[in-house]
KOLNUSE-441992 format. One record per residue (C-alpha): residue number from 0; y, z, x. Coordinates in Angstrom, 1 decimal. Layout:
N
[atom NUM [Y Z X]],
...
//
This chain:
344
[atom 0 [21.1 -41.3 -16.2]],
[atom 1 [22.7 -37.9 -17.1]],
[atom 2 [26.5 -37.2 -17.5]],
[atom 3 [28.2 -34.2 -19.1]],
[atom 4 [27.6 -35.7 -22.6]],
[atom 5 [24.2 -37.4 -22.1]],
[atom 6 [20.8 -36.5 -20.7]],
[atom 7 [18.0 -38.6 -19.0]],
[atom 8 [15.7 -38.3 -22.0]],
[atom 9 [12.6 -39.8 -20.4]],
[atom 10 [12.7 -37.6 -17.3]],
[atom 11 [13.5 -34.5 -19.4]],
[atom 12 [10.6 -35.2 -21.8]],
[atom 13 [8.1 -35.5 -18.9]],
[atom 14 [9.4 -32.3 -17.3]],
[atom 15 [9.3 -30.3 -20.6]],
[atom 16 [5.8 -31.4 -21.4]],
[atom 17 [4.6 -29.8 -18.2]],
[atom 18 [6.8 -26.7 -18.4]],
[atom 19 [7.2 -25.7 -22.1]],
[atom 20 [3.9 -24.7 -23.8]],
[atom 21 [3.2 -27.0 -26.8]],
[atom 22 [6.1 -29.4 -26.0]],
[atom 23 [5.4 -33.0 -26.8]],
[atom 24 [7.7 -36.0 -26.3]],
[atom 25 [9.3 -38.4 -26.6]],
[atom 26 [12.6 -36.7 -27.3]],
[atom 27 [16.2 -37.5 -28.4]],
[atom 28 [19.1 -35.4 -27.2]],
[atom 29 [22.4 -35.1 -29.1]],
[atom 30 [25.3 -33.0 -27.8]],
[atom 31 [26.7 -30.3 -30.2]],
[atom 32 [30.5 -30.7 -30.7]],
[atom 33 [32.8 -27.9 -29.7]],
[atom 34 [32.5 -25.4 -26.9]],
[atom 35 [34.3 -25.6 -23.6]],
[atom 36 [31.9 -24.2 -21.2]],
[atom 37 [28.2 -25.0 -21.0]],
[atom 38 [27.3 -28.3 -22.7]],
[atom 39 [24.7 -27.7 -25.4]],
[atom 40 [22.2 -30.2 -26.9]],
[atom 41 [19.9 -30.5 -29.8]],
[atom 42 [16.5 -31.7 -28.7]],
[atom 43 [14.4 -33.5 -31.3]],
[atom 44 [10.9 -34.0 -30.1]],
[atom 45 [7.5 -34.8 -31.5]],
[atom 46 [6.6 -31.1 -31.3]],
[atom 47 [9.8 -29.8 -33.0]],
[atom 48 [13.4 -29.1 -32.5]],
[atom 49 [14.8 -27.2 -29.6]],
[atom 50 [18.2 -26.3 -28.0]],
[atom 51 [19.1 -27.1 -24.3]],
[atom 52 [22.0 -25.5 -22.5]],
[atom 53 [23.0 -26.8 -19.1]],
[atom 54 [25.6 -26.2 -16.5]],
[atom 55 [28.2 -29.0 -16.5]],
[atom 56 [27.7 -31.4 -13.6]],
[atom 57 [30.2 -31.5 -10.7]],
[atom 58 [31.8 -28.8 -8.5]],
[atom 59 [32.0 -25.5 -10.3]],
[atom 60 [33.8 -22.2 -9.7]],
[atom 61 [31.6 -19.6 -8.0]],
[atom 62 [29.8 -17.5 -10.6]],
[atom 63 [30.9 -19.7 -13.6]],
[atom 64 [28.5 -21.3 -16.0]],
[atom 65 [25.7 -18.9 -15.1]],
[atom 66 [23.0 -20.3 -17.5]],
[atom 67 [20.3 -18.4 -15.5]],
[atom 68 [22.0 -15.1 -16.4]],
[atom 69 [22.2 -16.2 -20.0]],
[atom 70 [18.5 -17.0 -20.0]],
[atom 71 [17.6 -13.7 -18.4]],
[atom 72 [19.6 -11.6 -21.0]],
[atom 73 [18.1 -13.6 -24.0]],
[atom 74 [14.6 -13.0 -22.7]],
[atom 75 [15.3 -9.3 -22.2]],
[atom 76 [16.7 -8.9 -25.8]],
[atom 77 [13.7 -10.5 -27.4]],
[atom 78 [12.2 -7.2 -28.8]],
[atom 79 [15.5 -5.3 -29.5]],
[atom 80 [17.5 -5.0 -32.7]],
[atom 81 [20.0 -7.6 -31.3]],
[atom 82 [19.3 -11.0 -33.0]],
[atom 83 [18.8 -13.7 -30.4]],
[atom 84 [17.0 -17.1 -30.2]],
[atom 85 [13.7 -17.1 -28.3]],
[atom 86 [13.9 -18.7 -24.9]],
[atom 87 [11.1 -21.0 -23.5]],
[atom 88 [12.0 -22.1 -20.0]],
[atom 89 [14.7 -22.0 -17.3]],
[atom 90 [14.9 -25.0 -15.0]],
[atom 91 [16.7 -24.3 -11.7]],
[atom 92 [15.8 -27.8 -10.3]],
[atom 93 [19.0 -29.8 -10.5]],
[atom 94 [17.2 -33.1 -9.9]],
[atom 95 [15.8 -33.2 -13.4]],
[atom 96 [19.1 -33.8 -15.4]],
[atom 97 [21.7 -33.1 -12.7]],
[atom 98 [22.2 -29.4 -13.2]],
[atom 99 [20.4 -26.2 -14.0]],
[atom 100 [19.4 -25.7 -17.7]],
[atom 101 [17.3 -23.7 -20.1]],
[atom 102 [15.5 -24.5 -23.4]],
[atom 103 [15.4 -22.2 -26.4]],
[atom 104 [14.5 -22.0 -30.0]],
[atom 105 [16.5 -24.0 -32.5]],
[atom 106 [17.8 -21.6 -35.2]],
[atom 107 [18.8 -22.9 -38.7]],
[atom 108 [21.8 -21.1 -40.1]],
[atom 109 [25.6 -21.1 -40.5]],
[atom 110 [28.2 -20.9 -37.8]],
[atom 111 [31.8 -20.4 -38.8]],
[atom 112 [34.8 -21.2 -36.6]],
[atom 113 [37.7 -19.8 -38.6]],
[atom 114 [37.9 -16.0 -38.8]],
[atom 115 [39.4 -16.3 -42.3]],
[atom 116 [36.0 -17.6 -43.5]],
[atom 117 [37.7 -20.0 -45.8]],
[atom 118 [34.4 -21.7 -46.6]],
[atom 119 [33.1 -18.5 -48.3]],
[atom 120 [34.0 -18.2 -51.9]],
[atom 121 [33.4 -14.5 -52.5]],
[atom 122 [35.6 -11.8 -50.9]],
[atom 123 [32.6 -9.4 -51.1]],
[atom 124 [30.5 -11.8 -49.0]],
[atom 125 [33.3 -11.9 -46.4]],
[atom 126 [33.5 -8.1 -46.3]],
[atom 127 [29.7 -8.0 -45.8]],
[atom 128 [29.8 -10.6 -43.1]],
[atom 129 [32.4 -8.7 -41.1]],
[atom 130 [30.4 -5.5 -41.6]],
[atom 131 [27.4 -7.4 -40.1]],
[atom 132 [29.6 -8.5 -37.2]],
[atom 133 [30.6 -4.9 -36.4]],
[atom 134 [26.9 -3.7 -36.8]],
[atom 135 [25.7 -6.5 -34.4]],
[atom 136 [28.3 -5.6 -31.8]],
[atom 137 [27.3 -1.9 -32.0]],
[atom 138 [23.6 -3.0 -31.6]],
[atom 139 [24.5 -4.9 -28.4]],
[atom 140 [26.3 -1.9 -27.0]],
[atom 141 [23.4 0.4 -27.9]],
[atom 142 [20.7 -1.5 -26.0]],
[atom 143 [18.9 0.7 -23.4]],
[atom 144 [19.6 -1.6 -20.5]],
[atom 145 [17.0 0.2 -18.2]],
[atom 146 [14.3 -0.1 -20.8]],
[atom 147 [14.8 -3.8 -21.2]],
[atom 148 [15.0 -4.5 -17.5]],
[atom 149 [18.8 -5.1 -17.3]],
[atom 150 [19.7 -2.0 -15.3]],
[atom 151 [20.9 -4.2 -12.4]],
[atom 152 [22.6 -6.8 -14.7]],
[atom 153 [26.0 -5.8 -13.5]],
[atom 154 [27.6 -3.2 -11.3]],
[atom 155 [28.3 0.2 -13.0]],
[atom 156 [31.7 1.8 -12.8]],
[atom 157 [35.3 0.6 -12.4]],
[atom 158 [34.7 -2.3 -14.9]],
[atom 159 [38.3 -3.1 -15.7]],
[atom 160 [39.4 -2.9 -12.1]],
[atom 161 [36.7 -5.4 -11.2]],
[atom 162 [37.3 -7.6 -14.2]],
[atom 163 [41.1 -7.8 -13.7]],
[atom 164 [40.3 -8.8 -10.1]],
[atom 165 [37.7 -11.3 -11.0]],
[atom 166 [39.8 -13.1 -13.7]],
[atom 167 [42.9 -13.0 -11.6]],
[atom 168 [40.8 -14.8 -8.9]],
[atom 169 [39.5 -17.3 -11.4]],
[atom 170 [43.0 -17.9 -12.8]],
[atom 171 [44.5 -18.4 -9.3]],
[atom 172 [41.7 -20.9 -8.4]],
[atom 173 [42.5 -22.9 -11.6]],
[atom 174 [46.3 -22.6 -11.5]],
[atom 175 [48.1 -25.9 -11.9]],
[atom 176 [51.6 -24.4 -11.9]],
[atom 177 [53.2 -20.9 -11.8]],
[atom 178 [53.4 -19.3 -15.3]],
[atom 179 [55.8 -16.4 -15.1]],
[atom 180 [54.4 -14.4 -18.1]],
[atom 181 [50.9 -14.6 -16.5]],
[atom 182 [52.2 -13.3 -13.2]],
[atom 183 [54.0 -10.4 -15.0]],
[atom 184 [50.9 -9.6 -17.1]],
[atom 185 [48.6 -9.5 -14.0]],
[atom 186 [51.1 -7.0 -12.4]],
[atom 187 [51.1 -4.8 -15.5]],
[atom 188 [47.3 -4.8 -15.8]],
[atom 189 [46.9 -3.8 -12.1]],
[atom 190 [49.4 -1.0 -12.5]],
[atom 191 [47.9 0.4 -15.8]],
[atom 192 [44.2 0.4 -15.2]],
[atom 193 [42.6 3.2 -17.3]],
[atom 194 [40.6 5.9 -15.5]],
[atom 195 [36.9 5.1 -15.5]],
[atom 196 [35.4 7.0 -18.4]],
[atom 197 [31.8 6.4 -17.4]],
[atom 198 [30.9 4.2 -20.4]],
[atom 199 [28.5 1.4 -19.3]],
[atom 200 [26.8 -0.9 -21.8]],
[atom 201 [25.5 -4.4 -22.1]],
[atom 202 [28.6 -6.4 -23.1]],
[atom 203 [28.5 -10.0 -24.5]],
[atom 204 [31.7 -11.1 -22.9]],
[atom 205 [32.7 -13.6 -25.6]],
[atom 206 [31.9 -11.8 -28.8]],
[atom 207 [33.6 -13.7 -31.7]],
[atom 208 [32.8 -15.2 -35.1]],
[atom 209 [31.8 -18.7 -33.8]],
[atom 210 [29.3 -17.2 -31.4]],
[atom 211 [27.3 -15.7 -34.3]],
[atom 212 [24.9 -17.6 -36.5]],
[atom 213 [24.4 -16.2 -40.0]],
[atom 214 [21.3 -16.8 -42.2]],
[atom 215 [21.7 -19.7 -44.7]],
[atom 216 [22.6 -17.3 -47.4]],
[atom 217 [25.0 -15.4 -45.0]],
[atom 218 [23.2 -12.1 -45.7]],
[atom 219 [22.8 -11.3 -42.0]],
[atom 220 [23.4 -12.4 -38.4]],
[atom 221 [20.3 -14.2 -37.2]],
[atom 222 [21.4 -15.1 -33.7]],
[atom 223 [24.1 -14.1 -31.2]],
[atom 224 [25.0 -17.2 -29.1]],
[atom 225 [26.6 -18.0 -25.8]],
[atom 226 [25.7 -15.1 -23.5]],
[atom 227 [27.1 -16.8 -20.4]],
[atom 228 [29.7 -14.1 -19.7]],
[atom 229 [27.5 -11.1 -20.4]],
[atom 230 [27.2 -8.3 -17.9]],
[atom 231 [27.1 -4.5 -17.8]],
[atom 232 [30.5 -3.2 -18.6]],
[atom 233 [32.8 -1.3 -20.9]],
[atom 234 [32.0 -1.8 -24.6]],
[atom 235 [35.7 -1.8 -25.6]],
[atom 236 [36.2 -5.1 -23.8]],
[atom 237 [34.0 -6.9 -26.4]],
[atom 238 [35.6 -5.0 -29.3]],
[atom 239 [39.2 -5.8 -28.2]],
[atom 240 [38.3 -9.4 -27.4]],
[atom 241 [37.1 -9.9 -30.9]],
[atom 242 [40.1 -8.0 -32.5]],
[atom 243 [42.5 -10.5 -30.8]],
[atom 244 [41.8 -12.7 -33.8]],
[atom 245 [43.7 -10.3 -35.9]],
[atom 246 [46.8 -10.8 -33.7]],
[atom 247 [46.7 -14.6 -33.3]],
[atom 248 [48.2 -17.1 -35.8]],
[atom 249 [45.9 -19.1 -38.0]],
[atom 250 [45.0 -22.5 -36.6]],
[atom 251 [44.1 -25.7 -38.5]],
[atom 252 [41.9 -26.7 -35.6]],
[atom 253 [39.9 -23.6 -34.8]],
[atom 254 [37.3 -25.5 -32.7]],
[atom 255 [40.1 -26.6 -30.3]],
[atom 256 [42.2 -23.4 -30.2]],
[atom 257 [41.4 -19.8 -31.1]],
[atom 258 [42.4 -19.2 -34.7]],
[atom 259 [43.6 -15.9 -36.0]],
[atom 260 [44.5 -14.0 -39.2]],
[atom 261 [48.2 -13.3 -38.7]],
[atom 262 [50.1 -13.9 -42.0]],
[atom 263 [47.0 -13.9 -44.3]],
[atom 264 [46.4 -11.4 -47.1]],
[atom 265 [43.4 -9.8 -45.6]],
[atom 266 [42.8 -7.4 -48.5]],
[atom 267 [42.7 -10.3 -51.0]],
[atom 268 [40.3 -12.3 -48.7]],
[atom 269 [38.0 -9.3 -48.4]],
[atom 270 [38.6 -9.0 -44.6]],
[atom 271 [39.2 -5.8 -42.7]],
[atom 272 [42.4 -5.2 -40.8]],
[atom 273 [42.2 -4.2 -37.1]],
[atom 274 [42.2 -0.5 -37.8]],
[atom 275 [39.5 -0.8 -40.5]],
[atom 276 [37.3 -3.0 -38.3]],
[atom 277 [37.6 -0.7 -35.3]],
[atom 278 [36.7 2.3 -37.6]],
[atom 279 [33.6 0.5 -38.9]],
[atom 280 [32.5 -0.3 -35.3]],
[atom 281 [33.1 3.4 -34.3]],
[atom 282 [30.9 4.5 -37.3]],
[atom 283 [28.0 2.2 -36.2]],
[atom 284 [28.2 3.2 -32.5]],
[atom 285 [28.7 6.9 -33.3]],
[atom 286 [32.1 7.7 -31.8]],
[atom 287 [35.3 9.1 -33.4]],
[atom 288 [38.1 7.1 -31.8]],
[atom 289 [39.0 4.8 -28.9]],
[atom 290 [41.6 5.6 -26.3]],
[atom 291 [43.6 3.0 -24.2]],
[atom 292 [43.4 0.4 -27.0]],
[atom 293 [46.6 -1.4 -25.9]],
[atom 294 [45.2 -1.9 -22.4]],
[atom 295 [42.0 -3.3 -23.8]],
[atom 296 [43.8 -5.7 -26.0]],
[atom 297 [46.2 -6.8 -23.3]],
[atom 298 [43.3 -7.4 -20.9]],
[atom 299 [41.6 -9.5 -23.6]],
[atom 300 [44.6 -11.8 -24.0]],
[atom 301 [44.8 -12.1 -20.2]],
[atom 302 [41.1 -13.0 -19.9]],
[atom 303 [41.3 -15.6 -22.7]],
[atom 304 [44.4 -17.1 -20.9]],
[atom 305 [42.5 -17.3 -17.6]],
[atom 306 [39.5 -19.0 -19.4]],
[atom 307 [41.9 -21.5 -20.9]],
[atom 308 [43.4 -22.2 -17.5]],
[atom 309 [39.9 -22.9 -16.1]],
[atom 310 [39.3 -25.4 -18.9]],
[atom 311 [42.6 -27.0 -18.2]],
[atom 312 [41.7 -27.4 -14.5]],
[atom 313 [38.4 -28.9 -15.3]],
[atom 314 [40.1 -31.4 -17.7]],
[atom 315 [42.2 -32.7 -14.7]],
[atom 316 [38.9 -33.2 -12.8]],
[atom 317 [37.2 -34.9 -15.7]],
[atom 318 [34.3 -32.5 -16.2]],
[atom 319 [35.5 -30.3 -19.1]],
[atom 320 [32.9 -30.1 -21.9]],
[atom 321 [35.4 -30.7 -24.8]],
[atom 322 [37.8 -33.6 -25.1]],
[atom 323 [40.4 -31.2 -26.5]],
[atom 324 [40.5 -29.4 -23.1]],
[atom 325 [44.1 -30.6 -22.4]],
[atom 326 [45.3 -28.9 -25.6]],
[atom 327 [43.7 -25.7 -24.5]],
[atom 328 [46.0 -25.8 -21.4]],
[atom 329 [49.0 -25.2 -23.7]],
[atom 330 [47.6 -21.8 -24.7]],
[atom 331 [47.9 -20.0 -21.4]],
[atom 332 [51.6 -19.0 -21.6]],
[atom 333 [51.6 -18.0 -25.4]],
[atom 334 [48.6 -15.8 -24.8]],
[atom 335 [50.2 -14.1 -21.8]],
[atom 336 [53.5 -13.6 -23.8]],
[atom 337 [51.5 -12.1 -26.7]],
[atom 338 [49.9 -9.5 -24.3]],
[atom 339 [53.3 -8.6 -22.8]],
[atom 340 [54.8 -8.1 -26.2]],
[atom 341 [51.9 -5.8 -27.0]],
[atom 342 [52.5 -3.5 -24.0]],
[atom 343 [56.2 -3.8 -23.2]],
//
């Protein structure tokens, strides 16, 4: 029997043997810790090791947990400079394990949760890893979406208008009580939408350190993970979302709450500050500067707050993927207040 944390291993093995070339059971499935959204499992089988990502079981918000979109974008990026795991099969039949899922390659490498990269001894290595991050983000935004078959992966134009509307709707659907700073932030965002500048790119939607896998020697990014929120949109949404870390306080539990770099000696650690990181990204993407930066940052704080509220709502219904979901609920107001401080 399947639940959010377990899979019906026998039924899954039979299904994969038929649908994934070369797959041989029996299998054992173990859930990866961390992550709030789509439960992810390591699959050890006779034919090798795989990764399975599924929608959580139960009633879900419309358009949330779109593992089918995630599968599509990974398949499309296979032959581009963007490093991604190879995908093998998408199962839309919810009777197999209780929800839609896909199976992909298991990549062996390092994932880091804390943007300070405290596990890394060398400041020079940290510098190079952040450089790789900027380069990888620029590679995502440089993908020719028509050439890889993603020309219809999102609606072009008015990206931030649609995103503010979408996340306001998600937030309202998950709202457990009125939070005044969130209401004020929504009003500010709606009143300060930037003019559409015509930029349309593939955007990851959740680009941050812990969604990157580095090679075992940390020399390069070998896989960008968690494409569930990807779409066609404005590249600055990804960039600002990642740069939020430079405006958040450090956390001793980065797997439970987003951790930041505020108060750390970035230079001594070998880490770029926000201005340096944005300049490095601009260099890789081939532009001189970024306008409307305050709006992009405020929108990023708002979106993260809306995501946190969704996790909190799922926790009350008992189908959140991480047991720390209740703690995440406490983040909504501080995130909204940080955004208001930025713009007011």
